[in-house]
C-alpha positions in Angstrom: 130.1 93.7 107.0 126.0 93.3 105.9 124.3 96.5 105.6 120.7 96.7 107.0 118.6 98.6 104.3 116.4 101.1 106.2 112.5 101.3 105.1 110.4 104.2 105.3 107.2 103.6 108.3 103.7 105.8 108.7 101.4 105.7 110.8 98.2 106.3 109.8 94.2 105.1 110.0 92.5 102.5 107.8 90.0 104.4 106.1 88.9 101.4 103.3 88.7 97.9 103.5 86.4 96.9 100.7 89.2 95.8 97.8 90.4 92.3 98.8 94.2 92.0 100.1 94.3 96.2 100.1 93.5 98.6 102.5 93.7 102.7 102.1 94.8 104.5 104.8 95.0 107.9 105.6 98.3 109.5 106.9 98.0 113.0 108.9 101.2 114.9 109.5 101.1 118.7 111.1 103.5 121.3 108.8 104.1 124.9 110.1 102.5 127.8 107.4 105.5 129.6 107.1 103.1 132.9 108.2 102.8 130.9 111.7 99.4 128.7 111.6 100.4 124.4 111.7 98.2 123.0 108.7 97.4 119.4 108.7 98.4 117.6 105.5 96.4 113.9 104.8 97.2 111.6 102.4 96.0 108.4 101.2 98.4 104.8 100.3 97.1 101.9 98.9 99.0 98.9 101.4 98.8 95.6 100.8 96.7 93.6 103.8 97.6 89.7 102.7 95.2 87.8 105.3 92.6 90.6 105.0 92.9 91.2 109.0 92.6 94.6 109.3 89.1 97.0 110.0 87.5 100.2 109.3 89.5 102.6 111.6 92.2 100.6 112.7 95.2 102.7 113.3 98.1 100.4 110.8 102.1 101.0 110.2 102.1 99.9 106.6 105.5 100.4 105.6 107.9 100.8 102.3 107.9 98.0 99.5 108.6 96.9 96.2 105.7 97.8 93.9 103.1 95.0 94.1 100.7 97.3 91.4 100.2 99.9 90.0 99.0 101.9 92.8 100.5 99.7 95.9 104.2 100.0 96.6 103.0 100.2 100.7 102.3 96.7 103.0 100.6 96.7 106.4 103.6 95.6 108.8 101.0 95.8 112.3 98.4 97.1 113.3 99.0 99.2 116.6 95.7 99.8 117.4 91.6 98.7 117.3 89.3 100.3 116.3 86.5 100.3 118.7 83.3 98.1 117.6 80.0 99.8 119.2 
C-alpha cells in the first residue's frame, strides 16, 4: 500500500511580485475572540512562483513544500482568480 502525503494548502491574495520567482501572499483568517467578537488575523508567506505567472492582486492557492530558501517553504499550486486590470 502506498501512502499519499497530505500537504497543507492556503488561499490568499498576492500582494508583491517584485522578487524573481517569488511572490508574497497575504492569507487572512477569521478567529473568534474570547469576548465574542470575530477578529481577522493575517499573515504573509513567501511562495515560489517558477514562471513568474502571478500578478499583484491575484487570488492564489499555495501549498507547503520543502524549504527553498531561508524564507520560502511554500509554492504556488494554482491561480484561483485573476485580478481585474483597469
